[in-house]
C-alpha positions in Angstrom: 5.5 10.4 -45.8 6.6 8.1 -43.0 10.2 8.4 -44.4 9.7 12.0 -44.4 8.5 11.9 -40.7 11.2 9.8 -39.4 13.8 12.4 -41.1 12.2 15.1 -39.5 11.4 13.6 -36.1 14.1 10.8 -35.8 13.6 10.5 -32.0 9.6 10.4 -32.2 9.2 11.7 -28.7 6.2 14.0 -28.0 5.7 17.4 -29.1 5.8 20.4 -26.7 2.3 21.2 -25.5 2.7 25.0 -26.4 3.3 23.9 -30.0 0.0 21.9 -29.9 -1.8 24.8 -28.3 -0.4 27.2 -31.1 -1.4 24.9 -34.0 -4.9 24.6 -32.7 -5.2 28.5 -32.1 -4.0 28.5 -36.0 -6.4 26.2 -37.2 -9.2 28.4 -35.4 -8.1 31.3 -36.9 -7.9 29.6 -40.4 -11.3 28.2 -40.1 -12.8 31.5 -39.0 -11.1 33.5 -42.0 -12.5 30.7 -44.6 -16.0 30.9 -43.0 -16.1 34.5 -43.5 -14.4 34.5 -47.2 -17.3 31.6 -47.9 -20.2 33.7 -46.3 -19.2 36.7 -48.7 -18.5 34.4 -51.9 -14.8 35.0 -51.7 -15.3 38.8 -52.1 -13.0 41.1 -50.4 -15.7 43.8 -49.6 -15.8 46.4 -46.7 -18.6 44.5 -45.2 -16.1 41.4 -45.5 -13.5 43.3 -43.7 -15.8 44.3 -41.0 -17.4 40.7 -40.5 -13.7 39.4 -40.5 -11.5 41.6 -38.3 -13.8 43.0 -35.3 -15.1 39.6 -33.9 -12.0 37.7 -34.8 -10.0 38.7 -31.3 -13.7 37.7 -29.6 -13.6 34.2 -31.4 -10.2 33.5 -30.6 -10.6 34.5 -27.0 -13.6 32.3 -26.6 -11.8 29.5 -28.4 -8.6 29.8 -26.2 -10.6 29.7 -23.0 -12.4 26.5 -23.7 -9.1 24.9 -25.2 -7.5 25.6 -21.7 -10.4 24.5 -19.9 -10.6 21.1 -21.7 -6.9 20.9 -22.2 -7.3 19.2 -25.3 -3.6 20.2 -26.1 -2.2 18.2 -23.0 -2.5 14.8 -24.5 0.1 12.9 -26.2 -1.2 13.4 -30.1 0.0 10.1 -31.2 -2.2 8.4 -28.7 -5.1 10.1 -29.5 -8.2 8.3 -28.3 -12.1 8.5 -28.4 -12.0 10.2 -24.8 -9.5 13.0 -26.6 -12.0 13.4 -29.6 -15.0 13.7 -26.9 -13.1 16.6 -25.1 -12.4 18.2 -28.8 -15.8 17.9 -29.7 -17.0 19.5 -26.3 -14.2 22.3 -26.7 -15.6 23.4 -30.4 -19.3 22.8 -29.6 -19.2 24.9 -26.4 -17.4 27.8 -27.9 -19.5 27.9 -30.9 -22.7 28.0 -28.7 -21.2 30.6 -26.6 -20.4 32.8 -29.8 -24.1 32.3 -31.0 -25.4 33.0 -27.6 -23.3 36.4 -27.4 -24.4 37.3 -31.0 -28.3 36.6 -30.4 -28.2 38.9 -27.5 -26.2 41.6 -29.1 -28.3 41.5 -32.0 -31.5 41.7 -29.5 -30.3 44.6 -27.2 -27.8 46.7 -29.6 -29.7 50.0 -30.8 -28.5 49.0 -34.4 -29.9 45.4 -34.2 -26.9 44.0 -36.0 -24.9 40.9 -35.8 -21.3 40.8 -34.5 -20.9 37.6 -36.3 -23.5 36.1 -39.0 -24.8 33.1 -37.7 -24.0 31.1 -40.9 -20.2 32.0 -40.2 -20.4 30.6 -36.7 -22.0 27.3 -38.2 -19.1 26.9 -41.0 -16.3 28.0 -38.6 -17.8 25.3 -36.2 -17.6 22.6 -38.6 -14.2 23.7 -40.1 -12.6 23.9 -36.6 -14.2 20.5 -35.5 -13.1 18.8 -38.8 -9.5 20.5 -39.2 -8.5 20.0 -35.6 -9.9 16.4 -35.5 -7.8 15.7 -39.1 -4.7 17.0 -37.6 -4.9 14.8 -34.7 -5.4 11.7 -36.6 -3.0 12.7 -39.2 0.0 12.9 -36.8 -1.5 9.6 -35.1 -1.4 8.0 -38.8 2.1 9.5 -39.4 3.5 8.0 -36.1 2.0 4.8 -37.2 3.5 4.5 -40.5 6.8 5.8 -38.8 6.9 3.2 -36.2 5.9 0.6 -39.0 8.4 -1.6 -39.3 9.8 -2.3 -42.7 9.6 -5.8 -44.4 11.9 -8.6 -42.7 13.1 -6.5 -39.7 14.2 -8.5 -37.0 13.8 -7.8 -33.3 16.0 -9.6 -30.8 15.1 -11.3 -27.7 16.6 -12.5 -24.4 15.3 -15.2 -22.3 15.9 -15.2 -18.6 15.6 -19.0 -17.5 17.4 -21.7 -19.6 14.9 -24.2 -18.6 11.6 -25.8 -19.9 9.4 -22.6 -19.1 12.0 -20.8 -21.2 12.1 -22.8 -24.1 8.5 -22.9 -24.3 8.5 -19.1 -24.3 11.2 -19.1 -27.1 8.4 -21.4 -29.1 5.7 -18.9 -28.5 7.8 -16.0 -29.3 9.0 -17.1 -32.5 5.6 -18.6 -33.8 4.5 -15.0 -33.3 6.5 -13.6 -35.9 5.0 -12.6 -39.4 6.3 -11.6 -42.8 7.1 -8.0 -41.6 8.5 -8.8 -38.2 10.6 -11.6 -37.2 11.1 -12.2 -33.6 14.2 -13.9 -32.8 15.5 -15.2 -29.5 19.1 -14.6 -29.6 20.4 -15.2 -26.0 19.5 -17.2 -22.7 20.7 -15.6 -19.3 20.5 -18.0 -16.3 21.8 -17.9 -12.6 23.3 -21.2 -12.5 27.0 -21.0 -13.2 26.8 -24.7 -14.5 24.9 -23.7 -17.6 27.3 -20.6 -18.3 28.5 -20.4 -21.8 26.6 -23.8 -22.8 23.6 -23.9 -25.6 19.9 -24.6 -25.4 18.5 -24.9 -29.2 21.6 -23.8 -30.4 21.6 -20.4 -28.3 24.2 -19.4 -25.8 23.4 -19.2 -22.2 25.1 -16.4 -20.3 25.5 -15.6 -16.5 23.0 -12.6 -15.7 25.2 -10.5 -13.2 28.5 -10.8 -15.5 27.3 -10.7 -18.9 23.8 -9.1 -19.2 24.8 -5.6 -20.1 27.5 -6.3 -22.4 25.4 -8.9 -24.6 22.3 -6.5 -24.5 24.1 -4.1 -26.4 26.6 -6.5 -28.6 23.4 -8.4 -30.0 21.0 -5.3 -30.1 18.1 -7.0 -27.8 15.3 -5.0 -27.2 13.4 -7.1 -24.7 14.0 -9.8 -21.8 11.3 -12.5 -21.1 11.5 -13.7 -17.3 10.6 -17.5 -17.1 11.5 -19.2 -14.1 8.7 -20.5 -12.5 10.4 -20.7 -8.7 12.3 -17.5 -9.1 12.2 -15.2 -5.6 10.7 -12.2 -5.8 13.7 -10.4 -4.6 15.5 -11.7 -7.6 12.9 -10.9 -9.9 12.9 -7.4 -8.9 16.5 -6.9 -9.3 16.2 -8.3 -12.8 13.6 -6.0 -13.4 15.4 -2.9 -12.1 18.5 -3.9 -14.2 16.3 -3.6 -17.3 14.4 -0.2 -16.6 18.3 0.9 -15.9 19.2 -0.1 -19.6 15.6 0.9 -20.8 14.8 -2.6 -22.1 11.1 -4.1 -22.1 10.5 -6.9 -19.9 7.7 -9.6 -19.8 6.8 -12.4 -17.4 5.7 -16.0 -18.2 3.0 -16.7 -15.9 3.0 -19.7 -13.6 2.2 -23.0 -15.1 -1.1 -23.5 -13.4 -2.3 -20.2 -15.2 -1.3 -21.6 -18.8 -4.7 -22.1 -20.7 -5.2 -26.0 -20.8 -1.8 -26.8 -19.9 -0.5 -24.3 -22.9 1.2 -21.2 -22.8 -0.4 -18.3 -24.8 1.5 -15.6 -26.6 -0.9 -13.3 -25.1 -0.1 -14.5 -21.5 3.6 -13.1 -22.0 2.7 -9.8 -20.1 4.5 -6.5 -19.6 5.8 -6.4 -16.3 3.8 -3.9 -14.0 4.9 -1.8 -11.0 3.3 -4.2 -8.8 6.0 -6.7 -9.8 8.6 -4.3 -8.2 6.8 -3.9 -4.8 5.5 -7.5 -4.3 7.5 -9.4 -1.8 8.2 -13.3 -1.4 5.1 -15.5 -0.8 3.7 -15.4 2.7 3.7 -18.8 4.5 0.4 -19.5 6.4 -0.6 -21.8 9.0 -3.7 -22.8 6.9 -4.4 -26.0 9.0 -4.9 -23.9 12.1 -6.7 -20.8 10.3 -8.9 -23.8 8.6 -10.0 -24.9 11.9 -10.9 -21.8 13.4 -13.1 -20.9 10.4 -14.4 -24.6 9.4 -18.4 -24.1 9.4 -18.2 -20.9 11.5 -20.2 -17.8 10.5 -18.0 -15.2 9.5 -19.2 -11.5 9.0 -17.4 -8.7 7.5 -17.9 -5.1 7.2 -16.9 -2.8 4.5 -17.2 -6.1 2.7 -17.2 -4.4 -0.8 -13.8 -2.5 -0.2 -10.5 -3.3 -1.2 -9.7 -5.3 2.1 -13.2 -6.8 2.7 -13.7 -8.1 -0.8 -10.2 -9.9 -0.5 -11.2 -11.3 2.7 -14.2 -12.7 1.3 -12.4 -14.1 -1.7 -9.8 -16.1 0.6 -12.1 -17.1 3.1 -14.4 -18.8 0.4 -11.6 -20.2 -1.5 -9.3 -21.8 1.4 -11.6 -22.2 4.7 -15.1 -23.4 3.8 -17.1 -21.4 6.4 -20.8 -22.5 7.2 -21.9 -19.0 6.3 -20.0 -15.7 4.9 -22.1 -12.5 5.8 -21.0 -9.5 3.6 -22.0 -6.0 5.0 -21.6 -2.9 2.9 -23.5 0.3 2.4 -22.8 0.5 -1.2 -25.4 -1.3 -3.4 -23.3 -1.3 -6.5 -20.1 -2.5 -5.1 -21.8 -5.1 -3.3 -23.7 -6.1 -6.5 -20.2 -6.3 -8.3 -18.6 -8.6 -5.4 -21.6 -10.8 -5.6 -21.0 -11.2 -9.3 -17.3 -12.0 -8.8 -17.8 -14.5 -5.9 -20.6 -16.4 -7.6 -18.4 -16.3 -11.1 -15.4 -18.0 -9.0 -17.0 -20.1 -6.6 -20.2 -21.7 -8.2 -20.3 -24.6 -5.9 -22.8 -24.0 -3.1 -22.4 -20.2 -3.4 -25.9 -19.2 -2.9 -25.9 -21.3 0.5 -22.6 -20.0 1.6 -23.2 -16.2 1.0 -25.6 -13.6 2.8 -25.5 -10.0 1.1 -26.5 -7.2 3.5 -26.7 -3.5 2.5 -26.6 -1.5 5.5 -24.5 1.2 7.5 -22.6 0.2 10.5 -23.9 3.3 12.2 -27.5 2.1 11.9 -28.1 0.5 15.2 -31.1 -1.2 14.5 -30.0 -2.4 11.1 -27.1 -4.1 12.9 -29.0 -5.6 15.7 -31.0 -7.3 13.0 -27.9 -8.6 11.3 -26.6 -10.0 14.5 -29.8 -11.4 15.5 -30.6 -13.0 12.4 -27.4 -14.7 11.7 -25.5 -15.1 14.7 -21.6 -14.7 13.6 -18.8 -16.6 15.3 -16.3 -14.0 14.1 -16.4 -10.6 12.9 -13.6 -8.9 10.7 -14.6 -5.1 10.8 -13.2 -3.4 7.7 -15.3 -0.8 7.3 -14.0 2.6 7.8 -13.3 6.1 6.0 -9.8 6.2 5.2 -9.4 9.1 3.0 -7.1 11.6 4.6 -7.7 15.0 3.3 -11.6 14.3 3.0 -11.7 13.3 6.7 -9.6 16.4 7.7 -12.5 18.4 5.9 -15.4 16.0 7.4 -14.3 15.0 11.0 -17.6 14.6 12.4 -17.9 12.0 9.5 -14.4 10.6 10.4 -15.9 10.0 14.2 -19.1 8.7 13.1 -18.0 6.1 11.1 -14.7 5.0 12.3 -15.4 5.7 16.2 -19.1 5.3 16.7 -19.5 2.7 14.0 -16.8 0.6 15.4 -17.9 1.1 19.0 -21.4 -0.1 17.8 -20.2 -3.2 16.1 -18.1 -4.1 19.0 -20.7 -3.6 21.5 -23.2 -5.7 19.8 -20.6 -8.4 19.0 -20.3 -8.8 22.9 -24.1 -8.8 23.4 -24.4 -11.7 20.9 -21.3 -13.9 22.0 -19.0 -13.3 19.1 -15.9 -15.4 19.6 -13.4 -13.2 17.9 -13.5 -9.6 16.6 -10.6 -8.9 14.1 -10.5 -4.7 13.6 -8.6 -3.7 10.4 -6.5 -0.3 11.6 -3.8 1.6 9.7 -0.3 3.0 10.4 -1.7 6.4 10.1 -3.2 5.6 13.6 0.5 6.0 15.0 1.5 9.5 16.2 -1.5 10.7 14.2 -1.1 14.1 12.1 -4.7 13.9 10.7 -8.2 13.4 11.7 -8.5 10.1 9.8 -5.7 8.4 11.8 -6.7 9.9 15.1 -10.0 8.3 14.6 -8.6 4.9 14.2 -6.5 5.3 17.2 -9.6 6.1 19.4 -11.4 2.9 17.9 -8.1 1.0 18.7 -8.3 2.6 22.2 -11.8 1.3 22.8 -11.7 -2.0 21.4 -8.5 -2.9 23.2 -9.7 -1.4 26.5 -13.0 -3.4 26.1 -11.3 -6.6 25.7 -9.5 -5.7 29.0 -12.5 -4.9 30.8 -14.0 -8.4 29.5 -11.2 -10.6 30.4 -11.3 -9.3 34.1 -14.9 -10.7 34.5 -14.0 -14.3 35.8 -17.4 -15.5 35.2 -17.1 -14.9 31.8 -14.5 -17.0 30.2 -15.9 -17.2 26.8 -15.8 -13.5 26.4 -15.4 -12.0 22.8 -11.7 -11.8 22.0 -10.8 -8.1 20.3 -7.6 -8.2 18.0 -6.6 -5.2 16.2 -4.5 -5.4 12.8 -2.2 -2.3 11.8 -0.8 -2.0 8.6 0.4 0.6 5.6 -1.1 1.2 2.2 -2.3 -1.5 0.0 -1.5 -1.7 -3.7 -4.4 -1.0 -6.0 -6.8 -0.2 -3.3 -9.3 2.7 -4.5 -7.2 5.5 -2.7 -3.5 4.0 -3.9 -1.4 6.4 -5.8 -0.8 3.5 -8.4 -4.2 3.7 -10.1 -4.0 7.4 -9.9 -0.7 7.5 -11.4 -1.9 5.0 -14.1 -4.6 7.2 -15.1 -2.4 10.3 -15.4 -0.3 8.4 -17.7 -3.1 7.5 -19.8 -4.3 11.1 -19.9 -0.7 12.3 -20.9 0.2 13.6 -17.7 1.4 15.4 -15.6 1.8 12.9 -12.8 1.5 14.9 -9.5 3.2 13.9 -6.3 2.6 16.0 -3.1 6.3 15.8 -2.1 9.7 14.9 -3.5 10.8 13.1 -0.1 7.6 11.6 0.4 7.6 7.7 1.3 5.0 5.1 2.0 5.1 1.6 3.1 3.1 -0.8 0.8 1.6 -4.2 0.7 -0.4 -6.2 -2.1 -4.1 -6.6 -0.9 -3.9 -10.5 -0.8 -0.8 -10.3 1.4 -2.5 -8.0 3.8 -5.6 -10.2 4.0 -3.3 -13.3 4.4 -1.8 -11.5 7.5 -4.9 -10.6 8.8 -6.3 -13.9 8.9 -3.1 -15.2 10.3 -3.2 -12.4 13.2 -7.1 -13.2 13.9 -5.9 -16.9 14.3 -3.2 -16.3 16.7 -4.9 -13.6 18.6 -5.8 -14.2 22.2 -7.6 -10.8 22.8 -6.1 -7.3 23.4 -3.3 -7.5 21.0 -2.6 -5.0 18.3 -0.6 -6.7 15.7 1.5 -4.8 13.3 2.9 -6.3 9.9 6.3 -6.2 8.5 5.8 -3.7 5.7 9.6 -3.9 4.2 11.0 -0.8 3.0 9.5 2.5 2.6 9.0 3.7 -0.9 9.7 6.9 -2.3 6.6 8.0 -4.2 8.5 10.0 -6.6 10.9 6.8 -7.5 7.8 4.7 -7.7 6.1 7.5 -10.4 9.4 7.4 -12.3 9.2 3.7 -12.6 5.8 3.5 -13.7 6.8 5.9 -16.5 9.8 3.8 -17.5 7.4 0.8 -17.5 5.3 2.5 -19.9 7.9 3.2 -22.6 8.1 6.9 -21.3 10.7 9.3 -20.2 10.1 12.1 -17.2 10.7 15.3 -18.3 10.4 14.5 -22.4 7.2 12.5 -22.4 5.4 13.2 -19.3 6.2 15.7 -16.6 5.9 14.9 -12.5 4.8 17.7 -10.8 5.1 18.7 -7.0 1.8 19.8 -5.5 2.6 20.3 -1.9 1.8 18.0 1.1 -2.1 17.6 1.6 -4.2 18.5 4.8 -3.1 16.2 7.3 -0.5 14.4 5.2 2.9 13.1 6.8 6.3 12.9 4.9 6.8 9.5 6.7 4.4 7.0 8.2 5.2 5.0 11.2 4.2 1.6 12.3 4.6 2.3 16.2 4.3 5.1 18.3 7.3 6.8 20.2 6.9 5.1 23.4 6.0 1.7 21.5 7.9 -1.5 21.0 7.4 -4.9 19.4 7.2 -8.2 20.4 7.7 -11.1 17.9 5.1 -13.9 17.4 5.8 -17.5 15.7 5.1 -15.8 12.3 8.1 -13.5 10.7 5.9 -10.9 9.3 3.6 -10.3 12.2 4.6 -8.7 15.8 2.8 -7.5 18.7 2.9 -3.9 19.5 3.3 -3.1 23.0 1.0 -0.2 23.5 -0.3 2.1 26.4 -3.3 0.3 27.9 -6.2 2.5 28.7 -9.2 2.0 31.5 -12.2 0.8 30.1 -14.7 3.3 32.0 -12.1 6.1 31.0 -12.2 5.0 27.3 -16.0 4.5 27.3 -16.8 7.9 28.9 -14.3 9.8 26.4 -15.5 8.3 23.2 -19.1 8.5 24.5 -18.5 12.3 24.7 -16.8 12.5 21.5 -19.7 10.9 19.7 -22.3 13.2 21.5 -20.4 15.9 19.7 -21.6 14.7 16.2 -25.0 16.3 16.4 -23.3 19.8 17.0 -21.0 19.6 13.8 -18.7 21.8 15.4 -15.3 20.8 13.7 -12.9 22.4 16.2 -14.9 20.9 19.3 -14.7 17.3 17.8 -10.8 17.7 16.8 -10.1 19.2 20.1 -11.8 16.5 22.0 -10.0 13.8 19.8 -6.7 15.7 20.8 -7.6 15.2 24.2 -8.3 11.7 24.0 -4.9 11.1 21.7 -2.6 13.6 23.1 0.3 12.4 20.7 -2.4 13.8 18.0 -0.8 16.9 16.3 -2.0 18.3 13.0 0.3 18.8 10.1 -0.7 21.1 6.9 -4.2 21.4 8.6 -6.5 24.3 9.8 -6.4 22.4 13.2 -2.6 23.1 13.8 -4.3 25.9 15.3 -5.8 24.0 18.4 -2.3 22.6 18.7 -0.8 26.2 19.0 -3.6 27.2 21.6 -3.0 23.9 23.8 0.8 24.6 24.1 0.1 28.3 25.0 -2.3 27.1 27.7 0.2 24.7 29.2 
């Protein structure tokens, strides 16, 4: 059977969805005909013809509606999973229930009290459709497994980049993983060291990657490359991965030696390259001594502690800087519980004495005052915020309540309780904002910066709270990142949805962002807005294509990429500086100070108080209009609030 399938489908690509849809409809038709025949004992009578042909269009229409709704034809059949089986069960069950309901209602209310379909036919058809549609998917999956199952003594040729100790260990582990059916054989080494070129290691030739890779890959029929060097620069690793993607070669990484299990490399640790490996940048060098001096035996409070940034901040501070107490504030009970489990597992020593978990909303003044009163934090990292652009566009009152009022409340209480430093985590969306979320963060920046200026003018208060703002772009693997979304869409068989073919974003890993926040917080003297070197912006469409390639799939053949249009408030390109802003360098090459316009504190406080007062009225236009008044560069895009810009322009 496998041989026949290989002959019929040599490329083994995915079957078009319309064919799967047509087969499902054909199965439903056959099942209903068979159920009707069985009900009438295979006797072709007039009653049989009426029972079959009159309701058949209705039955198929109902089945098609539910097939379309649950999209059981959309997945890649050879990857059918339990989730697909559940959707299939829902499709057949709900459509059969609807048939039965229609049949019962017709019987009850029709003058003749007759049934459209005998209930026994519905039951038989239900079982038949469920069994046959499931069997179809399982048979295709089994055929693919058989078709792709290697014959005995098949040889898979591998290459290893890095002709050193780690490369030799990887070779041994790889070849030890061979079995009677599949022999895994390393046939070439590649290295950047020209002195090793055309020499041998374990009787295998070493080639130069840049000059020989493509030729040797084709000549020796190599299907996979293992990247082994322990001290390979991130940029070089990415060059190698890009070349492999271009040639459709699978790639695996050898993990750092410190992550080997009891000093031994396991075959299971040779992980497939992930999209993060293509975006990751060279390791950041931190002034850990200075940061440790600032944080050592201090009480540190993190708001939004269970979020992507807040939780990583907690990990890094506990791991590296020995605080006296770490106060983790978040309103999500479940996520705070999960964080507690992570931290207690990783940092068992004195964990209970070092951590306090606080469930609370940053907009709840009584609760926040109680937290500051109880724990008297020395340093605050303010990460709590609403950050989802389209949702905040629909809910501007919540954006100002959390991002503006919440920030103002925490900042004011920090001053009152003598906090040494307050580090606010902002976003590049605050620059020339085109959406409510970005504008709300810009207003928060204005308030804390003007508050710092106001405090610094008080000569009698030389130890006032120092307010520092950090501004950066998207972080990988955060809850709102496109990467988890794309990964889920690939698992579901697509399509991958991208809003615009030219949309670009800056990306940074979560650990990298948190390291720079710690460094900026350490160097800040108050009033600065720090921006981070985000590297080159990345085209989201290219990101989607590379994720498909890393999954072994092809754009258009296996999974489609669909453009859905820009969402409300969404920019094509993000910026780290506004039009009139410039930067000053710092001692850290990845951190700069933005030279931004300063605001009078009395004016800022008055404007922010007026904005917050609008929350109770829940009038979107009034709230957004006030935001535009405070931040004149806030011009809406792809949003209902563009009308406010038009009215303002007409007035002026």
